[in-house]
C-alpha positions as CSV (number, residue, x, y, z in Angstrom):
1,X,-17.6,-9.9,-16.9
2,X,-16.3,-7.3,-14.5
3,X,-16.2,-3.5,-14.8
4,X,-14.5,-0.8,-12.7
5,X,-17.0,1.9,-11.6
6,X,-17.1,5.1,-9.5
7,X,-20.0,5.8,-7.2
8,X,-21.7,9.1,-8.1
9,X,-24.3,9.1,-5.4
10,X,-27.9,8.2,-4.7
11,X,-31.2,9.4,-6.1
12,X,-34.7,8.1,-6.8
13,X,-37.0,7.4,-9.7
14,X,-39.7,9.8,-10.8
15,X,-42.4,7.0,-10.9
16,X,-45.0,6.5,-8.2
17,X,-44.1,4.9,-5.9
18,X,-40.5,6.1,-6.3
19,X,-37.5,3.6,-6.1
20,X,-34.2,4.5,-4.4
21,X,-31.4,4.1,-6.9
22,X,-27.6,4.4,-6.9
23,X,-25.8,6.1,-9.8
24,X,-22.4,4.6,-10.9
25,X,-20.1,5.8,-13.7
26,X,-18.3,3.1,-15.6
27,X,-14.6,4.2,-15.9
28,X,-12.8,4.4,-19.2
29,X,-10.7,1.2,-19.1
30,X,-8.1,-0.1,-21.6
31,X,-7.5,-3.9,-21.9
32,X,-3.7,-4.5,-22.1
33,X,-3.6,-8.2,-22.6
34,X,-6.0,-11.1,-22.4
35,X,-5.4,-14.8,-21.5
36,X,-8.4,-17.2,-21.2
37,X,-10.9,-14.4,-20.5
38,X,-8.8,-12.9,-17.7
39,X,-7.2,-9.6,-18.6
40,X,-4.8,-7.0,-17.3
41,X,-6.6,-3.7,-17.5
42,X,-5.6,0.0,-17.0
43,X,-7.7,2.8,-15.7
44,X,-7.2,6.4,-14.5
45,X,-7.2,7.3,-10.8
46,X,-5.4,10.2,-9.2
47,X,-2.0,11.5,-10.1
48,X,0.2,8.7,-8.9
49,X,3.2,8.2,-11.3
50,X,6.6,6.5,-10.9
51,X,9.1,4.5,-12.9
52,X,7.2,1.2,-12.5
53,X,3.9,2.7,-13.9
54,X,5.9,4.4,-16.7
55,X,7.4,1.1,-17.7
56,X,4.0,-0.7,-17.9
57,X,2.6,2.3,-19.9
58,X,5.5,2.0,-22.4
59,X,5.0,-1.8,-22.6
60,X,1.3,-1.6,-23.5
61,X,1.6,1.8,-25.4
62,X,-0.8,3.6,-23.0
63,X,-1.3,7.3,-22.5
64,X,-0.1,9.0,-19.3
65,X,-3.6,9.2,-17.6
66,X,-3.9,5.4,-17.3
67,X,-1.9,5.0,-14.1
68,X,-3.7,2.1,-12.3
69,X,-3.7,-1.6,-13.2
70,X,-5.9,-4.6,-12.2
71,X,-6.8,-8.1,-13.4
72,X,-10.5,-8.8,-14.3
73,X,-12.6,-11.2,-16.3
74,X,-13.6,-9.5,-19.5
75,X,-15.6,-10.1,-22.7
76,X,-12.8,-8.8,-24.9
77,X,-10.8,-11.2,-27.0
78,X,-7.9,-8.8,-27.7
79,X,-6.4,-5.6,-26.4
80,X,-8.1,-2.2,-26.7
81,X,-11.1,-0.5,-25.2
82,X,-13.2,-2.5,-22.7
83,X,-16.4,-4.0,-24.2
84,X,-19.3,-2.6,-22.1
85,X,-22.1,-4.1,-24.2
86,X,-22.7,-6.8,-21.5
87,X,-24.1,-4.1,-19.2
88,X,-26.9,-3.3,-21.6
89,X,-28.3,-6.8,-21.3
90,X,-27.6,-7.4,-17.6
91,X,-30.5,-7.7,-15.2
92,X,-28.6,-8.2,-11.9
93,X,-25.1,-7.0,-10.9
94,X,-22.9,-7.9,-8.0
95,X,-21.3,-4.7,-6.7
96,X,-18.2,-4.7,-4.5
97,X,-17.1,-1.6,-2.7
98,X,-15.1,-0.7,0.4
99,X,-17.2,0.6,3.3
100,X,-16.5,4.0,4.9
101,X,-13.7,3.6,7.4
102,X,-14.4,4.8,10.9
103,X,-11.1,3.9,12.5
104,X,-10.8,2.4,16.0
105,X,-14.2,2.9,17.7
106,X,-15.8,1.9,21.0
107,X,-18.5,-0.7,21.5
108,X,-21.3,1.9,21.8
109,X,-20.7,3.2,18.2
110,X,-19.5,-0.1,16.7
111,X,-22.1,-2.5,18.2
112,X,-24.8,-0.1,19.5
113,X,-24.2,-1.0,23.1
114,X,-26.3,1.1,25.6
115,X,-23.4,2.2,27.9
116,X,-23.8,2.8,31.6
117,X,-26.2,5.0,33.4
118,X,-25.6,8.7,33.6
119,X,-26.5,9.5,37.2
120,X,-25.2,9.5,40.7
121,X,-21.5,9.9,40.1
122,X,-21.1,6.6,38.2
123,X,-17.9,6.2,36.1
124,X,-19.3,3.7,33.6
125,X,-19.9,6.1,30.7
126,X,-19.6,4.5,27.3
127,X,-17.5,1.5,28.5
128,X,-18.1,-2.2,27.6
129,X,-18.5,-3.5,31.1
130,X,-17.8,-7.0,32.2
131,X,-16.6,-9.3,29.4
132,X,-15.6,-12.5,31.1
133,X,-17.4,-15.6,32.3
134,X,-17.5,-17.4,35.6
135,X,-15.0,-20.0,36.6
136,X,-15.8,-22.0,33.5
137,X,-14.5,-21.5,30.8
138,X,-12.5,-18.8,32.6
139,X,-11.7,-16.8,29.4
140,X,-13.2,-14.4,26.9
141,X,-15.0,-16.2,24.1
142,X,-13.7,-15.7,20.5
143,X,-15.9,-13.2,18.5
144,X,-16.9,-11.2,21.6
145,X,-18.3,-7.8,20.6
146,X,-15.6,-5.3,21.7
147,X,-14.0,-2.0,20.6
148,X,-11.9,-2.2,17.4
149,X,-11.5,-1.3,13.8
150,X,-14.9,-0.4,12.3
151,X,-15.6,-0.1,8.6
152,X,-13.0,-0.1,5.7
153,X,-14.0,-3.7,4.7
154,X,-15.1,-5.0,1.3
155,X,-18.9,-5.5,1.0
156,X,-20.6,-7.2,-1.9
157,X,-24.3,-6.7,-2.7
158,X,-26.5,-7.8,-5.6
159,X,-28.5,-5.0,-7.2
160,X,-31.1,-5.0,-10.1
161,X,-30.2,-2.8,-13.1
162,X,-32.7,-0.1,-13.8
163,X,-30.9,1.4,-16.8
164,X,-27.5,1.8,-18.5
165,X,-26.5,4.6,-20.9
166,X,-23.6,3.4,-23.0
167,X,-22.7,6.9,-24.3
168,X,-22.1,8.5,-20.9
169,X,-21.3,5.3,-19.0
170,X,-23.9,6.0,-16.3
171,X,-25.3,2.9,-14.6
172,X,-28.4,3.1,-12.5
173,X,-28.9,0.3,-9.9
174,X,-31.9,-0.3,-7.6
175,X,-31.0,0.2,-3.9
176,X,-27.8,1.2,-2.3
177,X,-24.1,0.2,-2.4
178,X,-21.4,0.7,0.3
179,X,-18.8,3.4,0.4
180,X,-18.7,7.2,0.0
181,X,-19.5,9.2,-3.1
182,X,-16.5,9.1,-5.4
183,X,-15.4,5.7,-4.2
184,X,-14.1,3.2,-6.8
185,X,-15.4,-0.4,-6.9
186,X,-16.1,-3.3,-9.2
187,X,-19.4,-4.6,-10.7
188,X,-19.8,-8.1,-12.0
189,X,-22.6,-9.4,-14.2
190,X,-24.6,-11.9,-12.0
191,X,-27.6,-12.5,-14.3
């Protein structure tokens, strides 16, 4: 069973010793149609609206705020509100979020390279330096740590469930998950 969640932020428990926790809000999700446990679901995110979204909303008789659609495995047997009772019994969840995107970055920031020395008129700075080999193999090896796109990738982590409040939809997980506060992601019942 999968659920669409929004990251609220991090906190800690009041117990001694305290445990770092992440707070997630389970979004209101409508199941549109189910086939063999896999469903088309609708949820609210932003103000995006066009003719295609309007057509899908008319097809499934949805209100205007449900403007995003996804396919997920669900516990529901028929259309309606998403069944969140599985989160109450779950012990471990697999969370999938997109990491913070940092754009095109240099090797010092991306891979923690030391950079060159900062004395006597050198012009090394924060450069990578020599990247090749000798005469053999005479090329740069694949996977070489170099500047490039850093972040903005999907990362999945398993977290233990501390608590789940079905009324408010607040899910408390042990440890951290990727992404900024307010980011949308998926959680899947692992155990």
